[in-house]
C-alpha positions in Angstrom: 70.4 29.1 40.7 71.1 32.6 39.2 70.2 34.1 42.6 72.8 32.0 44.3 75.4 32.9 41.7 74.7 36.6 42.1 74.9 36.2 45.8 78.5 34.8 45.7 79.9 38.3 45.6 79.0 38.8 49.2 81.2 36.1 50.5 84.7 37.0 49.3 86.9 39.7 47.8 87.1 40.4 44.0 90.3 38.4 43.9 88.5 35.3 45.2 85.5 35.6 42.8 87.0 33.3 40.1 87.5 30.6 42.6 84.0 30.9 44.0 82.5 30.7 40.5 84.6 27.6 39.6 83.9 25.7 42.8 80.2 26.6 42.7 79.7 25.5 39.1 81.8 22.3 39.6 80.1 21.0 42.8 77.0 19.5 41.1 79.1 17.3 38.9 81.1 16.1 41.9 78.2 15.0 44.1 78.8 11.5 45.4 82.4 11.5 44.3 85.6 12.1 46.2 86.6 15.7 45.5 90.0 16.3 44.0 91.0 19.9 43.6 92.4 19.1 40.2 88.9 18.1 39.0 87.7 21.6 39.9 90.5 23.6 38.2 93.8 22.0 37.3 95.5 25.4 37.2 94.4 26.7 40.6 96.3 26.2 43.8 94.7 23.6 46.1 94.9 25.9 49.1 92.8 28.5 47.3 90.2 25.9 46.3 90.1 24.4 49.8 89.6 27.9 51.3 86.8 28.5 48.8 85.1 25.2 49.7 85.3 26.1 53.4 83.9 29.5 52.7 80.9 28.2 50.8 80.3 25.5 53.4 80.4 28.1 56.2 78.0 30.3 54.2 75.6 27.3 53.9 75.8 27.2 50.1 77.3 23.7 50.0 77.4 20.9 52.5 80.5 18.8 53.1 79.8 15.1 53.5 82.5 13.1 55.1 83.0 9.5 54.0 82.2 6.6 56.3 83.3 3.0 56.2 80.2 1.8 57.9 77.7 0.0 55.6 74.2 1.6 55.2 72.7 -1.4 57.0 74.5 -0.3 60.2 72.3 2.8 60.4 68.7 2.6 61.7 65.9 3.5 59.3 65.0 7.2 59.3 61.8 8.2 61.1 58.9 7.8 58.8 60.6 5.6 56.3 59.1 2.3 55.2 62.1 0.2 55.8 
């Protein structure tokens, strides 16, 4: 985890570093939940946080999962699963 944290400096200017750190440290607590920018930092502008999330996703450090209304039973079992 420390390696990823030290690596964040490569992805943005010094001005964006605080946003990168806040988003990167907040993401584990938000897994499986709908992301609201206010839950990451209530004082930050949403456009800055959105740009930071996009930057981290493009860099492959986080992965965005888009919500689906389809029930899990609508999907075939994964290859090699016991279902």
